[in-house]
C-alpha positions in Angstrom: 25.5 15.1 31.0 27.5 12.8 30.8 27.0 9.6 33.1 23.4 10.9 33.3 21.0 7.9 33.7 18.4 8.2 31.0 14.9 6.5 32.8 13.6 4.3 30.5 10.4 4.7 29.3 8.2 3.5 26.6 5.5 5.5 24.7 2.6 4.2 26.6 4.4 6.3 29.7 4.0 9.9 28.2 1.1 11.7 28.2 -1.7 14.1 26.5 0.4 16.8 24.7 4.1 15.5 26.0 6.6 14.6 22.8 9.1 11.6 23.1 11.9 10.5 21.0 12.2 7.1 19.6 14.9 4.4 20.7 14.2 1.1 19.8 11.6 -0.7 18.7 10.8 -4.0 21.2 7.9 -5.8 18.9 9.6 -8.8 16.7 8.3 -10.3 13.3 5.1 -8.5 11.2 3.6 -6.4 14.0 7.8 -4.5 14.5 7.6 -3.9 10.6 3.9 -3.0 10.5 5.1 -0.1 13.3 8.7 0.7 10.8 6.0 1.4 7.9 4.5 3.7 10.2 6.8 6.2 11.0 8.4 4.4 14.5 11.8 4.6 13.4 14.6 5.5 15.5 15.3 8.7 16.7 11.4 9.6 14.8 9.6 12.2 16.7 6.8 11.2 18.6 3.5 13.8 20.4 1.0 12.4 22.2 -2.5 13.9 20.9 -5.3 12.5 22.6 -6.2 9.7 24.7 -9.8 8.0 23.2 -12.7 7.9 25.8 -12.3 4.5 27.1 -7.8 5.5 27.3 -7.6 2.8 24.4 -6.2 3.3 21.8 -4.2 6.6 22.0 -3.7 9.0 19.0 0.0 10.1 18.3 1.7 11.9 15.1 4.4 10.2 13.7 6.1 11.9 10.8 2.9 14.4 10.0 1.0 11.6 10.2 -1.8 10.4 12.9 -1.6 6.9 14.6 -3.8 4.6 16.9 -2.4 2.6 19.1 -3.2 0.4 21.9 -1.6 0.5 25.2 0.1 -3.3 24.7 1.3 -1.8 21.6 2.8 1.4 22.4 4.7 -0.7 25.3 6.3 -2.2 22.5 8.4 1.1 22.1 11.3 2.8 24.4 11.3 7.0 24.0 13.9 9.0 25.4 11.3 12.0 26.8 12.1 15.8 24.9 11.4 18.4 27.3 
């Protein structure tokens, strides 16, 4: 809807089984480049596959690949949650 304000979320806010669309990478330098190379590009759909037993890292599915990120890394990616 027009004028609707979306609550800004990071990839780290999503729970197992939830999906989001990448809006922005807040990381800088080599880590940002690494995220982009792994498929975390603007508009990409990301799904949370599972949390590790100690809750870190978290496994994600992006562009057909399984990628694990730590919480502090996932916090660097803004997402729009997908219903």
